[in-house]
N, C-alpha and C positions, 0 to 999 in steps of 0.2 A: 420226518424235516419240514417247519417252514421256512420261506425263500421270504425275506424279507423285501417290499416295494418302496422303499424310504430310496431317494434319491439323495446315490455315493456325492459326499465331500467335493468332488473335481465337478458334478452334473451340477450341483449346486452355484457352484462358485463361478461358474461358464455362463449360469442361465441369470445371475446376478451379473455380473459384465455387460450380457450380450442384452440387456434389462438398461443399464447404464448407461451405454453404449448410444440409445436407443432411444433414449432418451434426451441426452446430446445433439442428437441428431439433428430430432421434433424441437426443439428448442430451438436449433439453428436455422431451421427449416421457416419456424412462426417468424424469427425477425426476420428474412427476406422478403419473405409473403407482405410484409407489414411494411417493409420500405416504401415510404412515398415523398414525392415533390410536397409541399403545404404554401400558400400560396390564400390571399383574400383580394374582396373583388366583387362586382354588384355582374354574377353572373347571365348572359343571356345567349339566346337559340340561335344555334347558323340556318342557312344561307345570314353571314352578312355579308351586304348589301351590294352589288359588284363585284364581290370575292372572284375572282381567275382562276381556281382552283377549289371551287366548294366542291366537286363531285367528286378530283381526287382525294379531297380530306373527307367527304363521306363514308366512302367507301372503306377505308381506315379505321370508323369510327369514331369522328371527332367533329358534334354536335352542337358541344355549347362551347363557350368562352366568356372569358373575364381579364376587365378591363381594370388601370389601377391597383394591378394588386405587383406587390414585394414575392418575389421569389424566394422558396429555399427547399431545404430538405429537413426529412430528421433521422434519418440515422448516417455515423462514418461511409463512404463509400465514395463514387464516381461518376462522375456525369461527363456523357461523349455529346455533342453538340456536333450536329448535319447542317449542313446548307443540305436544301433541299429544293427551294422555288423561290421567282422572285417576276414583279410584273412592271419597278421602274421604271427601266430601260435607264436608272442612273449609276453609278458606281457606289452604291452600298456597303457598307460592311457588319460583319458580326464579328467582336471582341471579347477577350477576358485576359484579363490582367497586362500586362505590357508588349506579349510574345506570342500570346495566338490568338489568328486574326482570319478570319475568311470573308473575301470580298466577293461580293456580285459577279459571277460571270459565265451562267446559261439562266435564262429564267424559264424552261422545259421544269414541269414536276418530276423529280426522280426522288423516292422512296430516303432510297440509301445513300442519300448527299450525292453529290459535287464534288463538298468538301469535309474535310470530317479533324477535333480534335477534343478532347477529353479533359476534363481538372478535376482533384484530388477537392474533396468537400471532406465539413464534419458536421455531425448532428446540429442544427439546428441553425448555421450558418448558413445565411443571405447568399446569395450565389453573386456572385462578380461574372457580372456580363455588359455589354450596351450595344447598341444598334449606331450606326452611323454615316451622313451620306454626305456626297460631295455635291448635294444642287443648296444654294442660297438662303431656299425657302425651305430647308430642314429644318423638323427637331431633332437638332444634334447637338449634346446626344440623347438617346434613352438609353438609360440608364437606369438597372435594376438595384444595386450595389450601394448607389446616393438619392435614392429616390428621386431621381431625375426624369421627368415627362413623360410618368409613365399610363398615360392616357393615350400614350403612339401607342401601348405595346399592348396586344393581344394574347391571351396565354387561352389555346385553347386542348381543350380536353374529348380524353372518351373515359370507358369504363376501365382501362388499364392507367393504375395512380402512377404506374411508374415510368410513363412515355406520354411527353404532349407537344404540343405547338407551338413555337415562339411565334406571335406573327407583327409585322412592326411595318407602320406607316410612319411616311416621312415627311408629308408633310398634311397633319392633322389637324380637320375644323369639319365639325359636326355642326353645324346650323351655315346656314345663308349660302351664297352663290361659290359655287366651286368646290361644295360638301367632299368629304375624303375620308370615310370611313367603310376603305373595306378592307386591311389589313391584310394586304397581298403583295407589298412593295418588297420585304423580302420573309422567306422562311423557314426559318431553323427548327427541326425537333432535337429535340432532350430527351435522351436516355440514359434515366438513373440504376444502376446496379451497385449494392450495398457490398460492402468489401469483405474477403471472405472469413470461412466461420472465425469466431476474436479464439486464440489460443486461451483466456478465461475457458471457455463451453470445455472445451479435452479438459484443462487444469480441471474444473469443477468434478466431472466423471470420474476421472482417475483418482483426483482425492478421498470423495466419497468412498469406493473401492477400499481405498487403501484403510478409512475407517473402517472400517466395515469387515475390514481383513484382524484390524488391532482389535479390535471387540472383543470377536469372535477368541485370539489366539486367548486373549486376557478370562474369556468365558471359560476355557479351555484349561 
């Protein structure tokens, strides 16, 4: 008597479900891995002359900076801002919208942040944030959303495309006496997290299983 080595219908169905679900998970992981901040501007190497936190930033892998850039994101998600350091001794603030504000209150370096808040963002959205200062001679505001005074904003990057540092110069002058181009008056770390796996991914998987099951039923 011969013994069939063909997989049973139940085994085939289980394998199909596993394959489809694995594909959906892989797709979701790929979307998350590719999520990133998007900006344009002239890149230059750190250390920036006179920056008080060069060694702190270097230890975190931050070795490039762009200025004059407007920052956006390429996927739906959440951006969390962390106030991590300041050098200015002025009352500088970092704001988003009308209610989310972090005000300079500690000058030492803290990667985990002295203060923080989060905003929800959509793919392609130009981020709504701005730096302001209490000093009369400051570039106020440095506003990303309205593309205002962005030469006073440094965007420091590392190998991670989902994590960067926003470096504010409250009185930017790049030539002449009193040159201020150290980009350390207030430092804010921005961390981008993609939204949870879209329901559409799971619907795609379950729908595919249903179509295959319907095709099998018709064939039988």
